[in-house]
N, C-alpha and C positions, 0 to 999 in steps of 0.2 A: 748504393749497390756495392760493397768494397771490391778492390784491385783484386783481393784472393778469391772471392766470390764469384767475378767474373770470367777470372782465370779458368778456376775449376767447373765453370759452365760450360764454356767454350772446347774444355777438353775433352767434356764428355760428351759434347755434340760431334765432337771430330774423332774422337778413337773410342768412342763408347764405356759404360762404365765401368768405374775403377773399383777398387778393396777398398775398403774403409781404411784401409793401414797408409794407401795412398792421397786418400783424403786428408787422415791424421798427418800427417807428413804432411803437407804443402802447408794446413793451417797452422802447424806450430814452427815448421824451419825453411820455409820457403826465404831465399837471400831478401832480406830489405825489408819485408812486410811478414812473414810468419812471428807468430806471438813470441818466441825466444829468438827471433833475429833483428828484431826491432829498437830503437833507438829511447826503449823506454822500460824501464827497470818494473818486473814486473810483482816482486817480492815487496813486505813493508805494508807501513799505513796508508801509500800513496798506490799499492798496487792492490793485488787481485787475491794475495794470501799472503800466510805467516809460515816461515820453516822454520827449525827449533833456533837456528843459529841468530836468529831476529829476536828470539825473545832475551834473549840474557847470552853473555859473554861467556860465563860458562861453559856452555856447550861448548864451544870451540874448545875451551880449556880442559875440558874434557878427552876431545877429541884428541888435543897436545900430549894429555896423560899416557893416551894409548898408544900414541906415536911413541913415547919414551922407552913403554912396555915392551914394543916391539923392536926397536932397538936394540935394546938389553938381550929381551929375546935371540935377535940373531946375531951377539956377541960383538957387539958394537961396532958395526962395518963402519968404514969410513971412502967415501961419501953413503949417505943413509938419504936414500930418495922418495921424498913426498910426492904421489903423483894424485892434483884434485880432479875430478871429471866433474863438471857442471859445477863450478865456483860462486854463482852467481852473482851477488856486487861483491865478495869478499871477504866478508862479516866473520866467517868461518874461519876462513884461513887466516886473516886478522887477529883472531884472540889464540888460534891454536900458538901463532908465530909467538906471539906475545908471551904466551905461556912458557913455552920453551925455551924464552931467550936469555936467560939464566941458568940452564942447565946444561949441561955436558954435551948431548947430543946435538944442540946446534951448532957444534964448532963443525959437528961433520953433515951437518943439513943443507940439502937439494929441495925446494919446494917447485915443481912444476906445475902448471896450471895448462889444463885442457877448456881450449873457449875459444870458438868459430866465431861466434859473435863480437863486430870491431869495439861497439859501443859496450857491450859489458866488461873488456878488457881494456877500456879507456877506463872504466869506472876500479876494476880491480887494481890497474896499474899507479892511479891516484890515489888508493886507501892503502896499497902496500908498498909503496916508495921507499918508504921508512928503513924496508928487511932490504935495500939494494940488490944488487948482485944473488944473493940467495935464491930471488924467486925472479923464475923464465915463465915464457909462455908458449905455448905449443895451437896449432888449429887441427890436428886430429893425432890419434898415439899412434899414425903412419912415422910422426917426426920423428918417435923414438925410437935413431938405429939400433942399439946395443943394449939388450936388456941389463934391468936395473934390480941392486939390490933396493928393499924398501917397503912399500907399501902404496896401494891405490885406492884412494878413500872416493866415496859419493854420498852423498846425502841428500833422497829426494830426486835422481837420477833417473831410476828405472822405471818410475810411474809414468814419467813422460816420453817411453818407448810409443812409437806407432803402433797399434795391436790390429790385430782381426777380430769380427764379430762373425760370431756362427747365429743360427736359431734356428730351434727345434718346430721339425713342419713332421714330413713321412722322414726321421733319421735329422741327421742335423745340415744343413745348409748355411754355407756363407753367404752374408751378408755385401752385397755392392751396392757401392753409389749410384744412381744413375739421377736421369734429369728429365723431367714432364712440364711445360711452360714455363721455363724459366724458374723450376724448383726443385731442391734435392726430393730422389724420393729412393728407398729402400728397394732393391729385388733380391730374390735367393736363387744362387747358382749350387752346383756342384761344389762342393769342397774339396781344393787341393790335397794332393797327398802328403803337403807338409803339415798342413792342419789338422787331416787325420791321421796322423802318424803321433803327433799332440797331443790330439784327445783322447786318443788308443793309449799312452804313454801317463798321462795325467789325471785324466779323466774318466776311466773306464767304463764306469756304471754311471755316467751321466746322462745317456743316450736313456734308461731305464724310469730316473728320477726322475726329470726334464717331461712337462706336455708342452702340446703347441704352441708356438708363440714365445717360449723362454727365450733368452738369451744369456749369452757368455760374451767371452774374449780370450783371444789366443795370441801368445806374444812369442812370436818370430825372432826376435831381436837380441834375444839372452843370449842364445846362444854363441853367435857370430861376437858380440860382445866378448864374451868372459873368452873365447878364443882370443882375441884381440889382445886381452888383456895379459894371460896369461902368456901369450907370446911375448912379452916388452917385462915381464918378469923372471929374471933370474933365478931369485930368492925372495923371500918374503912374504905380505901377507894381503889380501883384500877386503876391505872394508865399505860393506853397501849394510846402508841405513834409508829406512825406505817404511810406506805403508802398505801391508798386505795379509798375507796368510799364508798358513800350509797348503797342497793342493786340493785336501780333505776337507779344510773349511772354506777354500777359494768355489771349488765346482761341485754342491750341494743346494739342496731343493730350498734352504732360502735365501739363496743367491740366486734367484730365478731370474735377475734382471741385469746379473752380472756387475762390474763395479766401475763402470765408464761416467766420471762426472767432469763437470764444467764449472770452472773459477770464474766470476765477474765482478770486481771491485768489492770482495769479502760476501758474496752470494753464489749462493750450489746451484746450479741447475744439471739437467739431463737432456740436451738438447744442443749437441755438437753442433748442428747445422745453420745457428746464428751466430753471430759475434766471430764470423771469420776471420782467426789475424789478432780478435782484440782479447779472446777468452782464453783460460788452460783448461785443455783435456787431457785428462789422467788415468790412468786404470790400474788399480792395485797390482802390486809384486807376486806371484805366484813365489814363494822362498822354494818350495819344495824344486822345482824346475832351475834354480840358481843352483841349490847343494849337488843335485846329480848332474848337472851340466857343467857345473865346475869339477866333479869328478869325473868328466870325462876330458874336459882340460886339461887334467894335471892340477887341482887345487883343492885340495882335501878341506874339510870344514871343522874349521876348532870350536865355534859356537854358535849360537842362535838362541833369540831370546827377547821378552817386549823392552824396547828401549828406557823405560822406568827401571826395571831390574835390574838391567844393566850397570846404567849412571851411579844407582846406587852402591853397587857390589865393587863399583873401580874407584869408588871413595869421592863420591862428589864433597860429602858434609866437609872432606879433607881439604877441597879446590875450595869451597867455598869461605872457609877461615883464611884460605891463605887471600885470597879477593877482600875481604874486608867485611865492617859489618854493612848490612844489607837493610834498604827501607823494605817497606811495607808492600809496595808496588813491586820491588824486582824481588820479593819473596815471593809472591804472586805467581811472576812467572816462570820464577824456577819451581815451582810447584808444580805449572802446566808440561814441564818435561818429563814430570815424573808422574804424576797420579794418570791413574786408569780412564777417568772422565779426562784428560787431557791428549798429550800426544805419546802419555806410558805406555799404553797397553795397543794403540793403532798402531804407532809405529814400533817396527823390529830390526835388532840390527844382528848381522850376520858376518861372522869373520872368518876367510879362508886363509890356506895357507899354501903355499909350495915350497918344497925343501924336504929333506930326510927324514928330520925329527918332528912328531908335531908338539908344537908346545903347547902349554895350559897356561890361558892366561886369564887376571882376576875379574874381568866382566863377567864372564861366564859361572864364577862360581857359585854366585847364590842359585843361580836358576839356568839349568844349560836344555835348550827345549829338542839337541838333533836329534833324537830319536822321530818326532813328530814331523820331520823332512823325509819320513822314507815314501 
């Protein structure tokens, strides 16, 4: 029995059932033992999953190209601050900074990584040391004292926010995690007002569509996160890349088991109650919520589209030429970033903006699906 399993069982015995959000928070983020707080990097061939930045350096270069466009759209400010939230092993930051190193924006650039895992921070510092004092680290957004001008960036961060689970019975019930004879069991309880408000806003018709036993997720963490990001941004952009859907596609009969998945050694399962602290637990992102909550936080939406379309529109072919000749293996990995059967359709790109004049960005010129996030 793992340390976290023991800890959770004892907590439930002591204090009673907990929300699934509390369970997921402990499984992923408990200091020293949670999945994202261990001294093991979960991404890559030796880990449990891949992200776009691990497929090929061109992905980080493309984010660098986007940052340069953002800098120009803001009128070439100095400093221009990029805040990356959830930098993993630092591959995206390395490729982004390498791409920008020969460009004028590099003279204005400050790069801040938000990272609370000391092991991940050490790995990032080793990989990014060549960039010197341009790069710095903080443990939370609270460490940013004065609002910055620049861009807040995340890639596959929001899918790891702990979520509530709800299930249809006679109306929706919230799933709590209880314990029986040393095993985790689920029990339904009355939904909290926050969960009811969320469902009324983003899934008002779901109660008439779902049948008893159907379930889905509710992410109550995105609103305070966007509020925090906006409070630290004087003027600039918020770039969010992740897998997910508009609310109309998320909360529908076709997804009557929700989107919660677990990843371990590149295999997928739907049982979060095993391998606690040793497997990733994720839920897809409700991009409609990000847009509407962003509006309330003072962040207007510039664009939203699939990752593949975004990279093509932003000029990935031009960047590939800059990077030089590619072998067949590299070409296949780049195609995986773009094609629908890879990450090109499953992953979406959302760009939000805080400032007076809403800019137009190249990455959304081919296909801007903001209207789908109504």
